[in-house]
C-alpha positions in Angstrom: 104.4 110.0 88.8 102.8 111.4 91.7 99.5 109.7 93.2 96.2 110.8 93.9 95.8 110.6 97.7 92.4 110.8 99.2 91.7 111.9 103.3 88.8 109.9 104.2 87.6 111.5 107.6 84.4 109.9 109.5 82.4 112.6 111.2 79.5 112.5 113.5 78.4 115.7 115.7 82.1 117.3 114.8 81.2 121.1 114.1 83.6 121.9 117.1 86.9 120.5 115.7 86.2 120.4 111.9 87.4 124.4 111.3 90.9 123.5 112.8 91.0 119.7 111.4 90.1 121.0 107.8 92.5 123.6 108.1 95.8 121.7 109.5 94.6 118.6 106.6 94.7 121.2 104.1 98.1 122.9 104.9 99.4 119.3 104.9 98.2 118.0 101.6 99.2 121.5 100.1 102.7 121.1 101.2 103.2 117.4 99.8 101.4 119.1 96.4 103.6 121.4 96.5 107.0 119.3 96.6 105.1 116.7 94.3 104.8 113.8 96.9 101.1 113.8 95.6 99.1 114.5 92.8 97.4 118.1 92.7 93.9 116.1 91.9 94.5 114.6 96.0 91.3 115.3 98.2 89.8 115.5 102.0 87.1 113.8 102.3 84.6 114.4 105.0 81.6 111.7 105.9 78.8 112.8 107.7 77.4 109.9 109.6 74.1 111.2 109.8 75.1 114.1 112.2 72.7 116.0 114.3 74.4 119.4 114.4 75.8 121.8 111.5 78.7 118.9 110.9 77.4 118.5 106.9 76.8 122.1 106.8 80.5 122.9 107.3 81.5 120.3 105.2 79.2 122.0 102.4 80.9 125.3 102.8 84.2 123.8 103.1 83.9 122.3 99.1 82.2 125.4 98.0 85.5 127.6 99.2 88.3 125.2 98.2 88.2 122.4 95.2 90.5 120.1 97.7 87.7 119.4 100.1 85.3 116.5 99.2 82.0 115.7 101.3 80.2 112.1 101.5 76.4 112.3 103.6 75.1 109.0 104.9 71.1 109.0 104.6 71.6 107.9 108.2 73.8 107.4 111.1 75.4 104.2 110.5 78.1 104.0 112.8 81.6 105.0 112.5 82.7 101.5 110.8 80.4 101.8 108.4 80.9 105.6 107.5 84.6 104.6 106.8 83.9 102.0 105.1 81.4 104.3 102.8 84.4 106.8 102.5 86.4 104.4 101.4 84.4 103.1 98.8 83.7 106.0 97.6 87.1 107.6 97.9 88.6 104.1 95.7 87.0 105.2 92.7 89.2 108.3 92.0 92.5 107.8 94.1 95.2 105.8 94.2 96.1 105.7 97.7 93.7 106.4 100.7 94.6 107.2 104.3 91.7 107.3 107.0 92.0 109.2 110.2 89.4 110.2 112.5 88.5 114.1 112.8 89.2 114.7 116.5 92.9 115.6 115.5 94.4 112.8 117.9 96.2 111.1 115.1 98.9 113.0 114.6 98.7 114.6 110.6 102.3 114.4 110.4 102.2 110.5 110.2 101.0 111.4 106.5 104.3 112.3 105.5 105.9 108.9 106.2 103.0 106.9 105.4 103.1 108.7 101.8 106.7 107.6 101.8 106.5 104.2 102.8 103.8 103.5 100.0 106.6 105.1 97.7 108.7 102.3 98.8 105.8 99.6 97.7 103.8 98.8 100.7 99.9 98.9 100.1 99.1 98.8 103.4 100.6 101.1 105.7 99.2 100.8 109.8 99.8 103.9 112.2 100.5 102.8 115.3 100.3 104.3 118.8 103.9 104.8 120.1 102.7 104.7 123.3 99.5 105.2 125.9 100.8 107.9 128.1 98.0 110.5 127.7 95.4 108.1 128.2 93.9 107.3 132.2 94.9 104.1 133.9 91.6 102.4 133.1 91.5 103.3 129.1 95.1 101.9 128.8 94.8 99.2 130.9 91.2 98.0 129.0 92.9 98.9 125.8 96.0 96.5 126.2 93.6 93.8 127.5 91.4 93.8 124.5 94.7 93.8 122.3 95.8 90.7 124.0 92.6 89.0 124.5 92.5 89.2 120.0 95.2 87.6 120.0 95.3 84.9 122.6 91.8 84.0 120.6 93.2 84.1 117.3 92.7 87.4 115.5 95.4 89.1 113.6 95.3 92.3 114.6 97.7 95.1 114.5 98.5 96.0 118.3 97.4 99.3 119.4 96.4 100.1 116.0 92.8 102.3 115.3 92.0 103.2 111.9 94.7 105.4 111.3 95.9 103.9 107.8 97.1 103.7 104.5 95.2 101.8 101.8 96.6 102.0 97.9 94.0 101.1 95.3 94.5 97.3 95.1 94.2 96.5 98.8 90.7 98.7 99.0 89.3 96.8 95.9 90.4 93.6 97.9 88.7 94.8 100.7 85.6 95.5 99.1 85.3 91.6 98.2 84.4 91.5 101.9 80.5 91.4 102.6 80.1 90.9 106.2 77.2 93.4 107.9 79.3 93.5 111.2 82.4 95.3 110.4 85.5 95.5 112.4 87.7 96.8 110.3 91.3 96.5 112.2 90.2 92.8 112.1 89.2 93.0 108.5 92.1 94.8 107.0 95.1 92.3 107.6 92.8 89.4 106.2 93.2 91.8 102.7 96.9 90.5 102.8 99.3 92.6 100.7 102.6 94.2 101.5 102.3 95.8 104.4 103.9 97.7 107.4 104.1 100.0 110.4 103.9 104.1 111.2 104.7 105.0 114.6 103.0 108.4 116.5 102.2 110.2 119.4 98.5 110.3 120.0 97.0 113.8 121.0 94.8 114.8 123.2 91.2 115.4 121.8 91.3 118.7 120.0 87.9 119.8 120.9 84.3 118.4 121.3 83.0 114.6 123.0 84.5 111.8 122.1 82.5 109.2 120.4 83.2 106.2 122.2 82.2 106.5 125.9 82.6 103.2 127.9 79.5 101.4 126.7 80.2 101.8 123.2 83.7 101.0 123.6 82.8 97.4 125.2 79.9 96.8 122.5 83.2 97.6 119.6 85.2 95.1 121.5 82.8 92.2 121.9 81.7 92.9 118.1 85.2 92.6 117.1 85.7 89.2 118.9 82.7 88.0 118.1 83.0 88.9 114.3 86.7 86.9 114.0 87.1 84.6 116.7 84.5 81.3 117.5 86.9 80.6 120.5 84.3 82.0 122.7 82.3 78.8 121.6 85.0 76.3 122.0 85.7 78.1 125.5 81.9 77.2 126.3 82.2 73.3 125.4 85.6 73.0 127.2 83.8 74.8 130.5 80.8 72.3 129.9 83.0 69.5 130.3 84.9 70.6 133.0 82.1 71.1 135.1 81.0 68.1 134.0 83.6 66.1 135.4 83.5 67.9 138.5 79.8 67.0 138.8 80.9 62.9 138.3 83.5 63.7 141.1 80.9 65.2 143.4 79.0 62.3 142.6 81.1 59.4 143.4 81.9 61.8 146.7 78.4 61.6 147.9 77.6 57.8 147.0 80.6 56.9 149.3 79.4 59.4 151.8 76.1 57.5 151.6 77.3 53.8 151.5 79.8 55.1 154.9 76.5 56.1 156.4 77.8 59.5 157.3 75.7 62.6 157.1 76.9 65.6 155.8 75.0 69.2 156.1 75.8 70.3 152.3 72.4 72.7 151.7 75.1 75.7 151.5 77.2 74.0 148.5 73.7 72.8 146.7 72.6 76.1 146.8 75.7 77.7 145.6 76.0 74.9 143.2 72.7 75.3 141.7 73.4 79.3 141.3 76.5 78.9 139.9 75.7 76.5 137.1 72.3 78.5 136.3 74.4 82.0 135.9 77.1 79.7 133.5 74.1 78.6 131.5 72.3 81.9 130.9 76.0 83.5 130.1 76.4 80.5 127.3 73.5 81.3 126.3 73.9 85.0 126.0 77.4 84.1 124.0 75.8 81.7 121.8 72.7 84.1 120.9 75.3 86.9 119.9 76.7 84.8 117.0 72.8 83.4 116.0 72.6 87.0 116.2 75.4 87.8 113.5 73.9 85.0 111.4 70.6 86.4 111.6 71.8 89.9 110.2 74.5 88.6 107.6 71.4 87.0 106.3 69.3 89.9 105.5 72.0 91.1 103.8 71.0 94.3 104.2 72.7 97.4 102.9 75.7 98.8 105.5 74.8 102.4 104.4 73.4 104.2 102.2 75.2 107.3 100.6 72.6 110.4 100.1 75.2 113.0 98.6 78.3 112.8 97.1 80.8 116.3 96.7 83.3 115.7 94.9 84.7 118.1 92.1 
């Protein structure tokens, strides 16, 4: 028996790319339906994350023209991860399997066929992983690979070169719904769900149209959120660094006492000044890292909703 597949596509100011994205995904799903790989009740669900352009208007027009399209409108912009979660949680009520992708067509839609096939083999979660980063700039490739290595080093269970292109079954989504944290980092959260999983490799394309929604500042913030949401090792590193500096200061103190007892005068203003500035800077960084963790605790204790859905169109 064919399963109902829902495609969840988060959108923020994607009016330039939506017509082409909707066209390509419609052709793909209709082909899968025709070949009886998925049920005819399968849908393409666009999630509007409080866009300021005509994104929602386009989504509404699509749902009027063809029942294969569905739409979810958030009350305001809540960020990519929250918009994605909103779509996943809405889709799981009607779908047997859900595949998430970005709206910019950088994820190869042909990987959908392989993901569906892997699910038929018994895999509950299928990760879409980039086969290479040849199309990235040197800076983006270097920072992205450094991020994944750092996350692994910090003990975070994360799939290398995987973004948010993945298939999840209904049981996996039900399990994911039990995670209530406000600081969302789905790339780290989904592996915690468990279940039988596998990987599908694909070559990532350049953005079809429009501008990237992840400039450098946002990428750095996203990376730091991921680290502080899934690892307390930075706190342990601060403790270790503090102990190291304490050891160095004891050595310096002993050295200074020996020099004084020998009656030697050693000019040390430069050394003292550098030490003060170094330790002062280190203290500020340490306080900042600790503050990030306290801030996350602050947001979690408020238990505010991660998103508010204003409207759902799903015929």
